[in-house]
N, C-alpha and C positions, 0 to 999 in steps of 0.2 A: 726597082723591085718593091713591089706593094706587099705590106704586111697586113695580113688578113685579121681582122678584129673579130673576136668571139662576140657572138650575140649576147647582148645584155638580157638577162632574164629578170623580169621585174620580180623582187621578193615581197611577198605580202606578209607582213607581220601578222602573226596568229594572234587573233584576240584572246586576251586573258579571260579565262572563264570566271565570271564573278562568284565570289563565294555565296554558298546558299545562306539566304537570310533566316536568322532565327528569330522567331517571335519573342519579343520580351514584354514583360508587364511591369507594373509599378512594384511588383513584389520580386522582380527578378526574371531570369530566363524560363521561359515556358516549356515545360517538357514535350516530347512529342506525343502523338495520339495514342500510339501503341503503349507507351509507357504510363500514360494517364489511365488508359482502359485497364492495364494490368493492375495498377495501384488500386483503382476502384473495385476490382474483383476480389483483389487480396484483402482489402479491409472490409468488403461485404462477408467473406467467408469468416474472417476473425469476428465479425460482429454476430454472426449467425452462431459461431462456436460458444459465444459467451451468453447470447440472448435466448438461445433455444432451451437450454435447461430451466431458465427463469420462466419462460413462457409455459412449460410443462408443470412448474411449481405452481404457477397461478391457476392453470387449468385443474390440476389435480386438487387444489385447495377448495374448489368450488363443488366438489362431488362428494356424495355420501360414500360409506364404506363399500357398499355393493356396487355403485357406479365405478369406484376407483378400480376395482378389479374386473369389471364386466363390460367396460365400455373402451374405445380406443383412447390411448394416452394423450393425444394431442386435440381431442375434440370435447367440446363442452357438453355436459349432459344437464340433468336437473340442477338448477343453482342452489347450493346448500351452503353457501359460504358463512352467512351469518350464523347459522346454527352450529357449524363447525367451531367458529371462534367462541360461541357460548360454551360448547363442551370442552374447548382447551382451557378455557377461564374458569370452569368449575371443577374440572377433574382434579381429584386428590387435594381438595381444598384451595384450588387455585395456586398450586405450587409453580406452575409456569411462569406466573408473573414475579415470583419470588426469584426464579432463575435469571429472568430478565433484568431485575433490579441488581442481583449479584453481578451480572455480566456487565452492567452499566458502571457499577463501582470499580470492577477490576480493570475495565478498560478505559473509562474516564480518568479516574485517579492515576491508574498506572501509566496511561499513555502521558499524561502531564508531567509525571515525575521521570518517566523515561526520556522524555523530550528534554527537560531541564539538564538532567544529568549527562546526556549525550551532547548537548550544546556546551556545557561546561567543559567536558572531556576534550571535544573537538577543538574548542577555542584554545585550551591550554596546549594541545599538541602543534596547533598552528602557529601560536604567537611565541611561545617559550622555546628556548633553546638549552637542552640539557643533555647530559650524558645518557646514552641508552634511548634516546628519542626514536630513532629508527627501529630499533627492536621492540619498543612498545607498538609503534604502528603496524609492524609486521605481525605481532601476536593479535592485534585486533583484526587484522584481515585474516589471519590463519583460524581465529575462533569462528569466523562466518562459515567455514568449511566443515565443522562439526556439526553432525545432525543433532536436533534437539531431543531426539529419542534416546540418543546415547547418553546424554547428560541427565535425563529425567530421573534414573534410578539413583545415581550418586547424589543429586540434589535433595531426593526424597530421603535418603539416608541421613544427610546432614540435618535436614529440618526435623527429623525425628529425634536426633541426638540433642538437638537445642529446645526442643519441645514446641515446635510450631506447626507441627502436623495437625490436620483439620481445624485450621485456623484461616481466616482471610488474608492474615499478614503473611501467611506461608505461602499463599499463592502469589501475593504481590511483590515479596522481597526479591525472589529470583529473577523476576521479569524485568527488574530496573537495570540489569546489565544488558544493554542492546548494542551489540558490536556494529550492526548496520547503521544504526542511528549516529554512533560515535565516527564511523567513517564519513557518512554524509556530512556531519557537522564539520568535521576536519575539512572536507573538500571546500565547504561553503566559506568557512573562516579563512581558508588560505586565499580564496579569490575575492572576498568581500571586506575583510578587516585589515586595513593598510597598517603596517607597523608604525608609520610616521604619525598616525593619528594616536595610537597607543603611547608613543613615546611623548607626544605633545601633552596628552593628558597627565602622564607622569610627571612631567616638568611643572605642571600646574598644580601639583600636589595631590592629585586623586589616587586612592589606593587601588590595588589590584581588583578587589571585589566590586568597588564602585565603577571602574573602567569597564568590568565585564557587564554589569547590570545596567548601566547607564549607556554605554556605547556599544559594546558588543553584541547584546541582544537585539538592539535595534537594527544593527546592519545584519544580523542573521535572522531577520523575521521571516524572510522566504524560506531558508532551510528550516526554521522552527515548524511552520506550517507543514511543509513536506515530511519531515521526521514525525510530527504530531498525527498526520493522517497514516503513515505506515505503521506507527506504533499502536494506534487504535485498532487497525485492522488485525495486527498480530496478536494483540491482547484478546480481541474478541473472539478469534478463531483458536485460542489456546485450549488444548484438549488434554494432552498428556499428562502434564504436571497436575492440574486440578483433579484428574481422574485418580493419580495416585496419592494426592496430599489430603483430599477431602473424601471423608466417610459419611458425613451428615448431608443428607440430600438438601437440606435447606440453606446450605452454604455453597452448592454448587453453580457453576454458570449454565448457561443455556445450552451450550454444546455438549456437556456432559449430561445433563439432564434429558435431552433429546435422545442421545445415544441409549440411555436406559430405558426410556420408552420404546425405541426401535427394537431392542433385544426382547423386552416383555411382549411385543406385538406378535412374537411367534406364537404364544399361547393365547393372546387377548388381541384378535384381528382388529377390533376397532380402534386400538391405539395407533395402528398405521396411519389413519386418517388425521389424528391429532398430531403425529409426528410431521406430516407434510404441512399442515396449517401452522405448527409451531416453527418450522423452518421459514415459512414465507414471513411470518411476522419478525422473525429474528434477524432478516436482512434489512428490514427498514431503517434500524439505527444506521447502518452502515451507509445506506443510501443518503440519509438525511446529513451525516458527517461529511461525507464527500461533496455533495452538492453545496453546503454551506462553505466549506473551506476552498472550493474550486475557484471561486472568484478571487480571494486572496492570493491563492496560489498562482493562477494565471497572471495576474497583475504584477506579481512580484517577479515572476519570471521575465516577463516583458520589460520591466524596469532594470533588472539586471542585464538583459541582452543589449538595451540602449546604452549603459553605462561602459559595457565592455566595448 
């Protein structure tokens, strides 16, 4: 009796589909073409959002008063920039440049003091352990949620009570408390200042102040530049507090002064051109400060990234 054998069917192993290769570069995995196109389009829209108003400001600053209202906003007309600058410089005995000097004092001196106080506060919160430390950090974070316009009237009342209204100190003093800078300094100090280094300095006999100024500030240099940049911009754009505190026009910053000109332009049309030209001049210090600090800021961030 013969046993029938089933035909042997050759089984061909299915070839494994090789995974799709992803293009990599020296900087890591390269995104897809669609992601790159979307990124470029998004960044172009963001750049336009910020640059179009500046372009309009430059174009409007070159026009005379009649051209400012009689020609399209984004097209150049007869160039009148130099005469506009001369008019801004000579109007009301050149008070515009006094406003610029005041803003430099408020923003320059104020931002340096704000940065130093923020670094000291953030360093203390990061290094020292004390009862209520978490509550203090929570209060600093919560204070950032309170709008400055809400605090302006109470601060003004306090300044009047102590006799600092209509003084430069009255504008500088309230701005020294900078919760955002304290939070940034706390974050930088937590990541950049090892407790072992502080303990070693204490064992060598260094005092707390010497440790902070000799070791802490050097390790927090990147954070200091970042806080200084934000503090300068915040001080330069400060408007509500100087408006309430200062009644003397020669003590006002450029933000308050230009606002007064803008309101007066309702009855004096020629002032509108001066407001536009003054606004263009007033952004130059911010650009200079940002470009000057950008090199230290980027190099410090790169160094910190390598260390981490």
